[in-house]
N, C-alpha and C positions, 0 to 999 in steps of 0.2 A: 881256593883251598886245595892242598895237595891230596890226591886220592890214589892209593896204591893197593895192589893185590898182595904185595909182599909184607912179611911181618916186621920189617925194619925199614928205615930210611937210610940208604947207603950214604955214608959220609956225614951223617947228621946225628946229633945226640937227642934222644927222646927224653924230655925232662919231666913229663907228666902223662900218665894214662888216665883218661876220663871215663873209660868204659865203653860198653857196646852202644852203637847207634844203628838205627834201622830206618828204612824208608819203604813204603809199600804203595802200589798203584794197581788199580783194577782195570782190565781191558775187557769190556763186554762185546761179544760178537753176536749179532742178531741173525735170524734165519735167512734173510735175503743175502747178507754178506757171505754166509756159509755156502749157500747155493751157488753164488757167483764164483766163489773161491774154488769150489769143486769143478765147475765148468772150466775155469782157467787151468787148473791142474791137469785135467784130462787132455786138453789141447796143447799142453806143454808151456803155458805162460807162467809168469810169476804173479803172485798176489801182492802187488805193490802197496795196496791200501792197508793190508794187514801189517806189512813191514813198517809202514809209516806209523800206524797206531801203536805197534809194539815199541818202536823207537820213542814215541811220545810217552808211553807208559813208563818205560825205563828211565827217561829223563825226569819225569815227575817224582819217581821213587828216589832217584839220585839227589834231586834238589831237596826233598824232604829230609833225607839222611844228613845232608850238608848243614841244613838249618839247625837240626838237633845238635850236631857237633859244635857249631858256632855258639849256640846257647850254653854249652858246657865250657866254652873258652878254648876250644881246640883250634889248631891251625892245620891239622892233617887228619886223614883217616887211613889206617893201615889194615891189612888183612881183609880187604874188601872182597865180598862174594856176591854174585847175582844169581838168583834162583827164580825159576818160572814154575807156577803151579796151575794145573788145569782144575778149576773148581766145578766145571759142568754147569748145567742150568737148563731151564725149560725151553728157552729160545735160542739155543746154541751153546757155545762154550764161553765161560768166563775165565780169563787168565789173570792171575795175580803175579805181579813182578815184585820181588822182595830183594832189597839190597841191604847188606849188613857189613859192619866193620868196627874197628876199635878207634875211637876218637882219641887223639894224642896231641900234645904240644911238643914241638921240637924246637931246638935252639937254631935260629936262622943265622 
């Protein structure tokens, strides 16, 4: 499925707008990861585990959005946006990844 951040598909005719589609994913960070991350940041390292988990959370949200678009009969999503929300929590931070866009059918 074609996924674009632009509001149009250059060189293609959009023949149907199916409406908004979204995908969400939660990334929970526990106390031990938070402590390890802080130590790595102090010594100048990168927190690759967080990066991996954030990538996985974003991918899950993207797949959820695509599935909803397919169910509506779309072959593309335009105007796609990704947002990250810190929800907090008692054992560290919980991050929600939200992806949204407009499901469309374009003439191939």
